N, C-alpha and C positions, 0 to 999 in steps of 0.2 A: 440456466441454472436449479439444481435443484434447492429445497429446503435447506436452510444452513443450520448445521452441527455444530456445537462448542465443546471445544477438548480442552482443558486445562492442562498444561503440560510445565515442565521445571527444563527438560533438555530438549534442545534440536539438534539434531545428527541430519545435516545437510551436504551430503558428499559434492563435489563434482567430477564429470567423469566424460570423456569424448563421448559423444552420439551424435550423429547425423541424423537432423528429424524427416522424416520420410514426407511429412505433409511438404518443409521447405523446400526441400529439391524436387519433390513430384511438378510442384505447383508456382515453380520459381518466375515464370513470364507473367501469372495473372499477377502475383505476388507485387513484380516489380511496377507491375501499369496500376493496381491498386494504389499504391502508397503513390507514383505521380499523381495520380487523381486527390490523395489527400495532400501531396504534398502544395498541391496549386491552391487548395484549402487555406492551409496555415504553411505559410514558409517557413519558421520559426522548428517544425518539428527537425528533428535528426535521426538520422537510421545507423544509430549507433549498435552496440552489442550488447547485449542482456542475457540473462540467465534464467531459465523456466524450467518446471519441475518436471517430474514422474516417479511413478512409484511410491506414493504416498503411505505410509504407515503408522498408525499410533497405538501404541503400546504402554499401558499405564502411563506415568507421567512422562513420556517420550516420544516425540515427532520426529520419524527418520524419511527421507527421501533423497531421488539422486536429482541432480540440476546438470542442463546440459547450457552450453553457449548456441546461441541462434542472434538473428538482427531483428530490429524494431519491427521492420516492412513484414517480417513473418508472422511477428505476433499480432501487429496491428490486423493483418488480413484474416489471423485465426480467430480475433475477436469479433472483428465486425462480421464474420462470416457465420457467427455461431457456432463458434469451437468445435470445429469438425474434428480433431483430432481427441477422441476422450479420454485416452492418454496422457494427456498434458495437461499441466495446470500451472496457474498464474502463482507464485507462493511469494508473498512480499510482508514484510514486515510494517506493523503500523505503530505512531507515538498517539496513543489515550491519553492527553492533556487533560489532567482534571486538577482546578483549581481548590483553593483552599475553604470555598466554598460551596463546592461539590459539582459545579458547575464544568462538563466536559465541552474541550474548545477545538473544533473543527475548521479546517478552509475551504473556503470555494476557489476553484480552480479556473484560472485564468482565458479569457478567449482564445487565446494562440496555442493554447495546449490542447493535448489530444484526448481531454475530458472534458473539455469547457463545462463549465456550469456545475460539475458537482461537485459535492461536497462532504467531504470526509478527513480524515483524520490523518496530520504530515505523514506521508507514506511515499514509496517508487519502486517499481518493479527491481531487484536486484542486478546489478550488471558487474562486471569483472574488478572494478575497485573495492567489491565487496568480498572478493575471495581471501579468505585466511587459511593457512596450511592446506589446502586443497577442499576448502568445505566454505559453504556462504556463508559469515558474518553477519547474522540478521541483526545482531545487537549494535554491529558498528553501521548497517547499514540504515536503523532508527535514528542513530545519531548523527551521522552526517545528513539526511534528509530533513529530518528537524531543523537543524540547526541551519541550512541551506535557504528554507523554507519559510522560518520562522524567527532566526537570532539567536532563539535559545541554546546554549552550551550544556554538556553535562554537569557544570557546578549550580544550575536555573533549577532542578525538578531532582526528584528522588523515584526510583524507579521501583516497578515490586519483584520479586524475583521468578515469577511464572508469567506464563502466555497463556491467552485465551486466543486458540488458535480456531478459526472461525470458518468451516468448510462448505464451498457452496458444489463441488464438484469439479468446476472448471479453474475455481481460486482458491488459495487458501490464503487469509489474513491472519498472521501473527502477530495480537497485538499485546501490548506493554502498556499495563497505566503508568503511566509519569506524572505524578504530583507535585505541586507548582504552589509554595508558599506566600499566594497573592491570589485579592480576589480576584473572581470571572472578569469584571469590565477592569480594572486594572489590567489583569495579564492581556486584554482584546488589546488594550490601548496600546501597551507595550508594542505587541507583535504588530500592528495596524503603524505604529512608527515604525518598527524596522522596515516593511515592507513600503512605504514611503520614501527611504533611502537606496531602494534597490534599483538599478535603470532597467530590468525586465523580469518583475517576479513572479514566480508561478501561481501565486496566490492572489484573488481579486477581492477579497473578504473573509471575514473569521464570524463565525457564528459561535454562538455561546448553547448548549443544551442543559437544562437543568430538571425538564420532564417530557414526556411521552409529547406533548404539545408542541413541542419544541423541533422534533423530526418533520423532515419534509421528504417529498417524491425526489426531489432530487441526491438523497443521500443513498447509496449503494445499499442495498439485501444485508448483505454483511455487516455494514455498521449498524443499521437499525437495531439487528438482531441481537449485537453486543452491547449497544447502549440500555436497549430494552429489558436486556439479562440483568443489568448492573442496576439497574432501577426497580429491579420486582426484587417484594422483602426476602433477605437472605433467612435460610435457615438455621 
């Protein structure tokens, strides 16, 4: 992936269109074999339908792109094989939870997931449930993923009006800061308590980031780039 570039926008224009992905069609047998291997390693994985992006454009305070439907197995192979189709990107929303005392709250993915051990904000690659009126509803996707992973509902936080889009070429993380009126340790305890009630939680732990010293190699580069920018003195 290339060096992250952060774009601050207020509008997302993410139309969904029918488009056959040549990578998924031309390498179908290899993709199916790769997924079968991964499924033996992590039987809980599911080959559901997801949405990936293409033709990204940043113009002023607007981010535009076209999304298309594909299967998780094709996405997984594309990711694991080093993103061979450079014209496609994984564009997803992230909930940058921030406590009343300024701590960012991140989750550690469970060992049964495709991103085991990775630490990042609540998020997920959009799927068909995130389509509203022919477009990807990233705000809705973020709210859904956040509630599924942490138990926090929209009434529990205040969202900033803009998005911090961190682009790395193969990924565009659309990050919105969601402020929770609760100290960091109390917020972590609340989420951990919710995880204990879930039968198969996606997250295995909750991490607080208050300074650059709290960043770890388990955090994706687009996450650390965003946090570093937030921690830097603002002009």
